[in-house]
C-alpha positions in Angstrom: 18.1 -15.4 11.9 20.9 -13.0 12.8 21.0 -11.7 9.2 17.2 -11.1 9.4 17.6 -9.0 12.6 20.3 -6.9 10.8 18.1 -6.3 7.8 15.2 -5.4 10.1 17.5 -2.8 11.8 17.9 -1.3 8.4 14.2 -0.4 8.5 14.1 0.8 12.1 15.0 4.3 11.1 12.2 4.3 8.4 9.7 3.0 10.9 10.7 5.5 13.6 10.5 8.4 11.1 7.0 7.4 10.0 5.9 7.1 13.6 7.3 10.5 14.4 5.7 12.0 11.4 2.2 10.7 12.3 2.7 11.7 15.9 3.7 15.3 14.9 0.5 15.6 12.9 -1.5 14.2 15.8 0.2 16.6 18.2 -0.6 19.5 15.8 -4.3 18.5 15.6 -4.7 17.9 19.4 -3.1 21.3 20.1 -5.8 22.9 18.0 -8.7 20.7 19.3 -8.0 20.4 23.0 -4.5 21.3 24.3 -5.1 19.9 27.7 -5.3 16.4 26.2 -1.7 16.7 24.9 0.8 14.4 26.5 4.3 13.8 25.2 5.0 10.3 24.0 8.4 8.9 23.1 9.4 6.9 20.1 9.7 3.7 22.2 6.0 4.1 23.2 5.0 4.8 19.6 6.7 1.5 18.6 4.4 -0.3 21.0 1.2 1.2 19.6 -0.9 -0.4 16.8 0.8 1.7 14.1 4.3 0.8 15.5 3.4 -2.8 15.6 2.0 -2.7 12.0 5.1 -1.0 10.7 7.5 -3.3 12.6 5.6 -6.4 11.2 5.7 -4.9 7.7 9.5 -4.2 8.0 10.1 -7.9 9.0 8.0 -9.1 6.1 9.8 -6.7 3.7 13.2 -8.1 4.8 12.1 -11.7 4.6 12.3 -12.3 8.4 8.6 -13.1 8.7 5.7 -14.2 6.5 2.1 -13.3 6.8 -1.1 -13.8 4.9 -1.9 -11.5 2.1 -5.0 -10.1 3.7 -3.0 -9.2 6.9 -0.3 -7.6 4.9 -2.7 -5.6 2.7 -4.8 -4.6 5.7 -1.7 -3.3 7.6 -0.5 -1.4 4.5 -3.9 0.2 4.0 -4.0 1.2 7.7 -0.6 3.0 7.3 -1.6 4.7 4.0 -4.9 5.9 5.5 -3.1 7.5 8.4 -0.6 9.2 6.1 -2.8 10.3 3.2 -6.5 10.5 4.2 -7.3 14.2 4.7 -9.8 15.2 7.3 -13.2 15.7 5.7 -12.4 13.8 2.5 -14.3 10.7 1.4 -11.1 8.8 0.4 -7.4 9.2 0.1 -4.9 9.2 -2.8 -1.3 8.1 -2.5 1.0 10.1 -4.7 3.2 8.0 -7.0 6.2 9.8 -5.6 5.5 8.2 -2.2 6.6 4.8 -3.6 10.1 6.2 -4.3 10.5 7.1 -0.6 12.1 4.6 1.9 8.8 3.9 3.6 7.0 3.4 0.3 9.7 1.0 -0.8 9.4 -0.9 2.4 5.7 -1.2 2.1 6.0 -2.2 -1.6 8.4 -5.0 -0.8 6.2 -6.3 2.0 3.2 -6.2 -0.4 5.2 -8.0 -3.1 6.3 -10.7 -0.7 2.6 -11.4 0.0 1.9 -12.4 -3.6 3.0 -15.4 -5.7 4.5 -14.5 -9.1 1.6 -16.1 -10.8 -0.8 -13.7 -9.0 0.7 -10.8 -10.9 0.7 -9.6 -14.5 2.8 -6.8 -16.1 1.2 -3.5 -17.0 1.6 -4.3 -20.7 -0.1 -7.7 -20.3 -2.9 -6.2 -18.3 -3.5 -3.6 -21.1 -3.5 -6.4 -23.7 -5.9 -8.6 -21.6 -8.3 -5.6 -21.1 -7.8 -4.3 -24.7 -6.9 -0.8 -23.4 -3.8 1.4 -23.4 -1.0 1.4 -20.8 -2.1 4.9 -19.6 -5.6 3.6 -19.0 -4.1 0.9 -16.8 -2.1 3.6 -14.9 -5.2 5.7 -14.4 -7.1 2.6 -13.1 -4.2 2.0 -10.7 -4.3 5.6 -9.5 -8.1 5.5 -8.9 -7.8 2.1 -7.1 -9.8 0.2 -9.8 -6.8 -2.1 -10.2 -4.5 -3.1 -7.3 -0.8 -3.2 -8.1 2.5 -4.1 -6.7 5.9 -2.4 -7.3 9.1 -4.5 -7.4 11.8 -2.0 -6.5 14.5 -4.6 -7.2 13.6 -4.9 -10.9 11.9 -1.4 -11.1 8.8 -2.9 -12.5 5.2 -2.6 -11.5 2.7 -5.5 -11.7 -1.1 -5.5 -11.6 -2.9 -8.1 -9.5 -4.2 -10.8 -11.9 -7.4 -11.3 -10.0 -8.3 -7.6 -10.4 -7.6 -7.8 -14.2 -9.7 -10.9 -14.6 -12.6 -9.4 -12.6 -12.5 -6.2 -14.6 -12.4 -8.2 -17.9 -15.4 -10.2 -16.8 -17.2 -7.0 -15.9 -16.4 -5.5 -19.3 -17.6 -8.6 -21.1 -20.8 -8.6 -19.1 -21.4 -4.9 -19.9 -20.7 -5.6 -23.5 -23.2 -8.5 -23.6 -25.8 -6.4 -21.8 -25.2 -3.6 -24.1 -25.8 -5.8 -27.2 -28.9 -7.2 -25.6 -30.3 -3.7 -25.3 -29.5 -2.8 -28.9 -31.1 -6.0 -30.4 
C-alpha cells in the first residue's frame, strides 16, 4: 500500500493544477456576475469539494490503488470533462484530442482504461473492419461521441468500446434491412 500512496502523490500536482484551473475560471465568472459573492478558497478546500474528490478518486484508480465500477469511473470523468470543456451557452462540449496528451488527460485515460476488461475493447482497425468503414470514419465517430473509446498511454494505442461497435453494427444492419424493405 505504501507504493500506491507514492504513485498517488505523483498525481497530486496534476489534481491540484486542475482544481486551480477550474477555480480560476469560476473566479473570473463570479467577478463579472456578482463580485460580492467572491470568497477566496484554498487548494486544500478545493480538494474537499466534489471535483476534488472525483479527481482524487480517479488518480487512485489510475495508479491502481483503488478499483471502482465502470459507471462510477465514466461518470466522474464526464463530470470533469464537462467542467473543463463545456462552454457557456453551448448544447454540448468537445474535448480536443490534444487534451489526452496532457498529464490530466493521461490520468483520466488510465483510470478509464482500468475500468474496462481487455475483452471489452477492440482496436480501431478491428472496429473499422467490423463496421465496414475506414479508420478516419472511426476517428470521426469517436470525436462526435458516436463511439466511446479508451486510450492506453502505456502502449500508445487507442481502443474502441466493443459494446458501442456492436450496437452501431446492429443499427446499421437494421437500417439496411429497413432500406431494402422500402425499395422492394
